[in-house]
N, C-alpha and C positions, 0 to 999 in steps of 0.2 A: 768816728774815734781817733781811726785809722788817717785820719791820716794825721789830726792836732799829734800820736805820739810815736810816726815814724820819727820825727825826727830827735826824742829825746832819747829810740835805739840807734840814731846815727852817733847819737853824740856816749852814750854808752859806749858801748865803740870802737869808736877811736879813743874815745881814757882809755880802753882795757885791753886799744891795743891788739886785737882779734884778727888770725886770717876771714873773713864772714867768705861762705858758703856760697856758692857761681846765682847758686837764687835770690839768695840774701840778698845782695850781693844786686843784682835786679830787678830789684821791687827799690832799695835803696834811692837806683840812677833812677829809675821812670816815676817817685812817687806821688812827683808832683804836675805831672801830666796823665799818667796811667791811672788813678785814684779817681779826675774829675770825669776821664774821655769813660770807663767800666762801670761806674755804677752813675753817672752820670747819664753817662747815653742807655742807663738798663734804665734812667727815673720819663727820658725820654719815649722809649717805645711800649712804655704801662699810658706812661700819658696818650701820646700816637694812637694806640692800637681805640681806645674810646672813643676817635674820633671814624674812624677804617671801619674797621673789626666788628658787623653789629650783629655774630650771628651769638646766639653766649656760649660754646665749646667755643668755640679757637678764643673763644680774648679770655675765659676760664687761663685754658690751656697757654698759652701769651704768657700771662697772669703768674699764671705755675712754674714756665719756662723759667722768667725770667723772677725769677723767686729764688729755683735753686742753684740758676746762673754767678747771681750775687753773694749766697753762700757760700758757694764753693769756692766763687774766686778771693772772699772774704777769708773762711778758713785755711786754704792757700800765701798770701800773706801773711798772720801769723805766725804757719808753722816757720814758712823763714826766715820770721823776725827772733823766733826763740829758739828755732835748728841755734847756733854756735853760742849760748848758751846750755841749749841741755846738751850738746856735743862734747862742752869746755866743762862741764860738772861731771858729766860718763868720763871724761880722762880721769877729772882730780879726785874720781874716787874708786880707781884699778893702785 
């Protein structure tokens, strides 16, 4: 869903003409290859570890690590995409 919604944020920010923070500009500039790299890489890691890691606890630890990293990355991306809206709302409320 992030991959589908990021172009909508780009269009919205272009139509509003706001100056974007660095984090938002990085997300917008890299989302086409960054999202598949991060999320596809995590998926490939979880699938590959099924074939190469036979022990239960290391297997579960790698799965947990992948889930936590995907969660952190996705929350950071959402924060970066919404940050200009929150900044603008804060400026308007003053």
